[in-house]
N, C-alpha and C positions, 0 to 999 in steps of 0.2 A: 317464641320472644315477643313478636309483635303485639300479642295480646296482654303480655307482662308490662311492656312499655306503655301502651294504652292505659291500663290501670294505674300505672305509676304516674301518668300525667294528669288523669283524673284526681288522684289524692294530692298532687302538688297544687293543683288549681283550687281543689277544696279547702286545702289548708290555707292558701293565699286569701280567699275569699273570707275564710272564717277571721283570719287576721285582721283583714281591712275592716270588716264588721265590729271587731273588737275594740280597734282603734276609733273607730266612728264611735261608738259608744262610749268610750273612755273620754274622749274630748268632748262629747256633749255634756257628760257628768262633770268634769271639771269646768265647763262654762257655766252651767247651773249654778255651781258653788260660787263662782266670781259673781253672778247676777243677783245672788243672795245679799250681796253687800254694796248693791248699787243704789245710791240715795237718790231718792224722787220726792217729789211734793206729796203731802197726804192724800191718801186716796188713788194714787198710781201706783203701777205694777209693771214689772219688766219679766219677760220670757223668752226664753230659746225658741225661735221660729222655724230655723231650719239650718242646716250646714252646706254654705256655697264657697268652695275654695276661694280665695283672691277677692271676695266681693267686693264691688264699687258701686257703680251707677244703677238706679232702679227706675224702673218704668212700669206701670199697672195698665193693663189693657182698659179702653173705654167700657167693657163689660164688667170689669172689677174681679175677673175670673184669674187671671193670670199676670205673674209678675216677671219681667224680663231682666235679669240681673248681668251688667258688664262685669268685666274683671280685669285686673292688672296682669293677668297672662296672656293666653291666646285662646280663651275659651269664653262662651256666654253660656249662660243656664236659663232654663223655663222652669217656674215653678209655680204649680198648681196651687192656688190659695185655698185655705181653710180657715176656719173660724179662729182657732187656736194655734194651729201649726200648719206648716205647709203639708199638703196631701201628699205631693211628688215633686221631686226635683230632678230634672234630666237636661242633658246637654241640649243646647239650641244649636241648629246648623253645624254638626259636628263634622261635616265634611268640608266646611269652610275653613280658610287659614286667616287669620285675623292678627294684627298687631296691636297690642293696648285696646281692646274693644271695650273702652269703658263707658260710653255715653248711649245708652239706648232711649229713645222718645217714640211716644205715638202720637198719631195724628188723630181726631175725632172718629174717623172712619175705621179706624183699626189698624191703618197702614203703621209698620214699625220701620223707624230709622234707627241706624248704628253709626255713631261716629268713632272711629277707631284713629289711631296716631295719624295716618297719612290717607284716609278715604272716607267716604260716608256711603252707606249702603241703604237700600229700600227694599223691604220684605213686604209683599203684598199679602193681604189676608186672603183665607180660603176656609172652608168648611173644617172647623176643628183646629184653627192655628194658622200658621203662615207657609208661605212658598219657601221654606229652608233650604231647599236644593237650588234655588235660581235666584238669589238675591241680584238687584240691579245696582252696579256702582253709579251713584248719580253725581258723586263729587270725587273725582281720581285724583292720586297725587299729582302735584301740579296746578291743581286749582284749590287744593286745601292748603298744601304748604308747598315751599319749592321744591321741585323735582330732583334735587340731590339733598336735601335735608334728612340727617340720619340721626342728629342728636335728639335722644328720646326726653331729655330732660323738660318738665312740664309738658309732657306729651299725651297727658289723660285728659281727653276731650270730655264735654258735656254738651247735651243737645236739648231744645225744648221745641215746640211748636207754638208760635203766638196766636193771639186772637186774629192776627191777619191772615192765618194759615199758611205763613212762611216759615221755613227752618231756621232757626238759630243755633249757632255753634261756637262755642268759646274756645279760642286758640291761644294757649300760653306761649310767651316767648321763652326761648330755652336756657337763657343764661340767669346769674343772679341780677347784675347791671351790665347792660351792653355797651361796647364801644360806639362812638359816633358812627363808624361804617356798619357795624352790626344793626343798630337801629335803624338806619337808613334801608336796610334790607328788610328788616322785620316790619316796619311800618309800609312798606311797599306791598307786602304780602298780607298784611293785617294780622301778623303774628304779634300777641299782646294785645288783642282785641276780641271782638266778637263779631264774627261774619253771619250776614245773613243771605238765604237762596230762597229760591222758589222750590215747591216740593219736588220739582223734577231734577234739581240740581242747577237751574238756570238763574240768570240774573244776580251773578254773586257780587256782593258789595261789603264794604267794611261798615257794619252797623255802629260800632263804639271803637275807640282807641284809647292808647295811654293805660293800658290794663297789663298788669305783669303777669299774673297767672289766676285765672277765675275757672273754680272747679265746683261753681253752684249757680244756678239760675232758677228764677221762677218769676211768674208774672203775676202782678197783684189783682186779687178778684176785684171786680166792678171796674176799675179803671184801664186794666190791661198793659198797665207800665211794666217794664221789665226791671227788677232788681237782681242784684249779683254781688257774691263775696269775691274778694280778691287778696290774694297771698302776697305779702309784702317782702322786701328787701331783707336778707340775711346779713349777719356779720356787723351790724350796727350797734350792737349792744343788747342787754337782756330786755330792755322795757321801751326800745324804739326800734323801727317805725310801728304804728299800729296797723292791725290788719282792718280790713274795711268791707262795710256793706255799702254798696252804691245803687243808685237811681238813674236809670236811663230813661229818661221822659221823651226822648226823640232820638232820631238817627243823627249821626255826625258828631256827637259829643267825644271830647278827649278827657280822660281821667287823670292824667297828669304823670305818669311814669314814662321815661326814667328820670325826668326832672324832680319828681316827687318820689321817695321811696316808700310812702305809705302816710296816708293824712296829710299835713302841712310840713312834715319833716322833708328836707332836702336831701338827696343823695350826694356823697362827696365827689363822684365822678362827674356829676352834672351841676354841682353848686355855681360854677360860674358862667353857665349857659342860661340865658333869659328864656323861660318856659313860654309856650305858645299862649297867646291870649284866650282868654274864656276856659280855662281849666275848671272841670266840676270836680269839686272836692266830696268826700264821702258823707252819706246821710247819717251814719254812724261810724265812729271809731271804735275798734274792738281790740282786746288784749293782744300786745305784741307777740308774735311767733306762735300763737295757739294754733295756726293752719286752720282757719274758717272754710270748710268745705261746703257740703250741700245746705242749700236754703229752700225752705218750705212755708208758705202761708198756709195755715192751719184754716180748712174750709169747713170742717164737720161741726157737729153739735155734741159730740160724745164729751169733750172734756168741759169742766166749768167755764163760765164766760172770762174770768181772768186769766185762763191759759188758752185763750184764742188770739194768736197773734203770729209772730214769725219765729220758726225754730231755725237752728243752724247747727250741724256736727262740726265739732272741732275736732281734726286728726290728731293734735298734738305737737309740741315744739320737738325740735330734734337738735337745736342748737343753742339752748338756753341753759344757764347754770343750775336753775332749779326750774324742772318741766312744768309746761302749763299746757291746758286743753285736755284733749283726750275725753271729751264729755260731750253732751248735748245742752245748747243755752237756748233761753227764750227772750225774746224781745217783744213787750207789748207793742200793739200797734194802735195808734188813735189819730184819726183826721190826717191819713195819709204820711205819717211820722213814726218811726221806730224809737222806742223808748231805750233806756240802759239794760245792758243784758243781765239776765238772771239765771243762775245756774239751774238746770232742769233735771239731768239724768247725770249724775257723776260718780266716780269711785274706781274708774278703770286708771286712773293716774295716782299711785301711791306715793307721790314724790320722787320718785326717781325711775329711770328707764330700766328695763323694758316696761311699757305699758302692760296692763292686762286686757286691753282692747284699744281699738282704735276708731272710731266712728267716722264713716265717710259720706253716707247719703241718706235722706230720708224719703219715705214714701207713704201716703195715707190710704189706708184701707176704706172699704164701703162703710164698716161699722164705725169709722172715726179714729180707729186706733193707729198708732204709727209703726212703721217698719223702719229700722235703722241697719245699715249695713257694717260691717266691720272686718277690713280686709287682712288685719293682723292676725285675726282667729278664725277668719274663713267662715263667718256666721252672719245671720240675720236676727235681730231681736225685735219683740213686739212690745210696745209700751202702751198700755190701756188704763182707762179710769175704771175703778171699781167701786167708787164710794169710799167714805171715810174709814 
């Protein structure tokens, strides 16, 4: 009987594995069919690079060989990079327990940082990878967010290491528009802002405030200035307030929320309250409710010169009568100023939800091609230039 039971278990496991591989293959085929209809400028192409469930934040190792993918679940993935598609995709630190581990970022020496909903971890590099079994919690709950904070709205973090070698982490505030009491708490903790830490988690400071929910940051090449997107207030109408691309040229700036719901549009809840002096307005107002997330300064040489600027992944609206977004846009960048947005990769938005994909984050491979994450379909796409 025991031999029969063992054989049965082997058969069941084999059948389950076959079903999983078949589902994986079917999903990949469906995505390739969608990608065939994505519209790009002449000479550009898009392909399926790999499947990563709930793929969100992206970080490429300094040697250009590995991509770490944060997710909106409880897992993180390690992707071995190939020229045209991922060579391997495996769980990263599978024994660790994460809450919304959306924000990986690398230091130049290969140290990996991971910003989650309630803490920041550091993984030391070692031969062949990182010490996945022994991460250091450099910013625990109680130093990133209030100890009793459980509301996970706008709880998906992003992080970057700046030219000053310090750690920058965007922390969204968890409401649509806060009450005065909520705003006092959020301002105290830097929720609705960008925090800055030393690489060991010390010297916590609120680098920027007056931000509703930033889910995309990058440092401008050459100047080292921080730029970030900000998702703005829901429920004010289809066409207001605008989303934002902001420039933080120094520490201590206030970008206007909640007095302003986006751009120069005042929120109804705070319309009778005088905003603080010195509010910094966006460098570029973007389409309302498009949910601008990942932002990337293109640093490579593979794209034609007129396509070297700023790319932004738009996740797509959820509360607009006619959906907008679910695409990648491009902003030309000249003399430190972003130009008007231009559609770059679109076709996931058919004019009605559900979308066929929802771009989240962007990363640049060493060959100058772009990787785009899609958390709706659990996928990574590669956009490359191949001539006219």
